[in-house]
ZADO-803096 format. One record per residue: residue in one letter; x negated, y, z negated of N, C-alpha, C in turn. Coordinates in steps of 0.02 Angstrom, whole numbers. Last residue first. Example, Ala and Ser with C-alpha at 12.3 -4.5 7.8 and 13.67 -1.06 7.14 Angstrom:
2
['S', [-642, -112, -354], [-684, -53, -357], [-645, 2, -394]],
['A', [-660, -284, -390], [-615, -225, -390], [-660, -165, -390]],
! end
This chain:
82
['R', [1034, 1545, 17], [1066, 1612, 22], [1139, 1606, 26]],
['I', [911, 1462, -66], [979, 1455, -39], [1012, 1523, -40]],
['D', [748, 1422, -52], [792, 1480, -60], [859, 1468, -26]],
['F', [644, 1313, -143], [689, 1323, -87], [737, 1381, -102]],
['M', [573, 1281, -254], [552, 1342, -219], [599, 1359, -161]],
['V', [624, 1160, -293], [637, 1218, -337], [616, 1284, -304]],
['T', [577, 1081, -184], [647, 1086, -200], [662, 1149, -241]],
['A', [438, 1088, -188], [473, 1116, -130], [547, 1125, -145]],
['D', [417, 1020, -312], [395, 1090, -302], [432, 1123, -245]],
['I', [468, 893, -278], [499, 933, -332], [480, 1006, -325]],
['F', [379, 858, -175], [451, 860, -163], [486, 903, -215]],
['K', [257, 857, -243], [267, 905, -189], [341, 913, -173]],
['T', [284, 749, -330], [269, 815, -356], [281, 869, -304]],
['Y', [301, 643, -238], [355, 662, -284], [345, 733, -310]],
['L', [172, 643, -181], [230, 660, -140], [290, 679, -183]],
['E', [98, 602, -294], [84, 667, -263], [143, 690, -219]],
['D', [152, 475, -314], [161, 526, -366], [148, 596, -338]],
['R', [107, 414, -195], [178, 419, -210], [191, 474, -261]],
['L', [-32, 420, -214], [-2, 457, -158], [73, 467, -170]],
['D', [-39, 333, -323], [-64, 402, -329], [-34, 446, -275]],
['S', [8, 212, -272], [48, 247, -323], [25, 319, -333]],
['D', [20, 141, -127], [-27, 187, -159], [12, 230, -209]],
['Y', [61, -27, -109], [86, 41, -115], [35, 83, -154]],
['F', [1, -143, 15], [10, -120, -53], [35, -49, -52]],
['S', [-37, -285, 114], [0, -223, 105], [3, -207, 31]],
['V', [-126, -379, 232], [-122, -358, 162], [-84, -291, 160]],
['E', [-142, -522, 331], [-112, -455, 326], [-102, -438, 252]],
['K', [-287, -611, 376], [-232, -605, 329], [-208, -532, 325]],
['G', [-400, -622, 451], [-336, -617, 486], [-276, -610, 441]],
['D', [-519, -614, 387], [-494, -682, 400], [-426, -683, 434]],
['E', [-533, -477, 370], [-575, -510, 419], [-550, -580, 436]],
['Q', [-364, -410, 349], [-430, -430, 325], [-468, -467, 380]],
['T', [-272, -275, 401], [-287, -345, 414], [-358, -359, 390]],
['Y', [-161, -169, 304], [-220, -182, 345], [-230, -257, 353]],
['S', [-57, -41, 242], [-64, -108, 270], [-128, -113, 310]],
['I', [21, 50, 118], [-42, 42, 154], [-46, -31, 178]],
['R', [153, 156, 88], [134, 86, 98], [72, 83, 142]],
['T', [205, 281, 79], [146, 266, 37], [124, 193, 42]],
['L', [318, 287, 155], [261, 330, 174], [197, 312, 136]],
['S', [403, 205, 86], [379, 183, 152], [320, 224, 175]],
['G', [427, 284, -27], [392, 220, -34], [364, 196, 33]],
['I', [501, 385, 31], [435, 401, 4], [394, 338, -6]],
['Y', [615, 306, 60], [578, 340, 113], [507, 356, 90]],
['R', [656, 265, -67], [636, 215, -18], [595, 246, 38]],
['R', [685, 395, -128], [637, 347, -156], [611, 296, -104]],
['Y', [783, 486, -97], [724, 483, -53], [671, 431, -75]],
['F', [875, 466, -201], [896, 460, -132], [837, 450, -85]],
['D', [796, 494, -312], [823, 427, -304], [844, 415, -232]],
['L', [777, 631, -292], [720, 586, -290], [742, 513, -280]],
['L', [910, 674, -312], [878, 683, -247], [817, 636, -240]],
['V', [924, 640, -447], [970, 611, -397], [939, 616, -328]],
['L', [825, 720, -503], [817, 648, -506], [864, 612, -457]],
['I', [882, 845, -482], [819, 829, -448], [808, 754, -448]],
['S', [989, 831, -570], [1002, 837, -498], [939, 823, -458]],
['D', [922, 829, -693], [963, 772, -673], [977, 773, -598]],
['I', [859, 958, -693], [820, 896, -692], [861, 836, -668]],
['D', [888, 1101, -606], [922, 1051, -648], [886, 983, -640]],
['G', [840, 1202, -524], [795, 1174, -574], [826, 1122, -620]],
['S', [908, 1249, -418], [910, 1292, -478], [867, 1263, -534]],
['V', [898, 1142, -335], [860, 1202, -317], [857, 1250, -377]],
['A', [991, 1061, -401], [921, 1041, -399], [877, 1101, -383]],
['Q', [1111, 1129, -376], [1088, 1122, -445], [1014, 1103, -447]],
['V', [1116, 1115, -236], [1113, 1182, -266], [1087, 1178, -338]],
['V', [1124, 974, -228], [1068, 1010, -197], [1061, 1079, -229]],
['I', [1246, 950, -292], [1184, 921, -319], [1124, 959, -292]],
['R', [1333, 1015, -205], [1329, 1036, -274], [1264, 1012, -306]],
['G', [1323, 940, -86], [1296, 1008, -90], [1288, 1033, -161]],
['N', [1279, 767, -122], [1324, 821, -101], [1292, 889, -114]],
['P', [1167, 648, -50], [1186, 691, -107], [1229, 749, -83]],
['T', [1245, 527, 60], [1193, 577, 46], [1215, 620, -13]],
['G', [1347, 445, 94], [1298, 419, 47], [1242, 467, 31]],
['Y', [1450, 494, 168], [1395, 464, 205], [1340, 436, 159]],
['A', [1535, 556, 78], [1558, 494, 111], [1502, 458, 149]],
['N', [1415, 611, -47], [1472, 620, -3], [1490, 554, 30]],
['R', [1373, 592, -221], [1360, 581, -150], [1424, 592, -110]],
['N', [1400, 592, -353], [1351, 641, -330], [1337, 636, -256]],
['K', [1480, 485, -380], [1511, 550, -383], [1464, 606, -359]],
['E', [1387, 379, -371], [1439, 386, -320], [1471, 455, -321]],
['N', [1306, 377, -484], [1279, 407, -424], [1332, 417, -370]],
['K', [1392, 310, -577], [1371, 378, -589], [1347, 412, -525]],
['K', [1527, 217, -501], [1459, 222, -528], [1440, 296, -534]],
['M', [1691, 188, -548], [1646, 226, -505], [1578, 232, -539]],
! end
């Protein structure tokens, strides 16, 4: 069993224990959540445009990605589980 498999439920999403630990500030659990959302955050930070010659250009804005990661971590540890 891979390390990440034990942190996920049958649907592949992080299990409740990981979420509770991440909200409590556990770094390893926050990294599991970031790994889960990595592709989604990457898709949000992809910039595409068409040059004058018609060539399609795409790149990832690493500054925006880092800002989204920071906001995600801040929102995670500020979340209130009752």
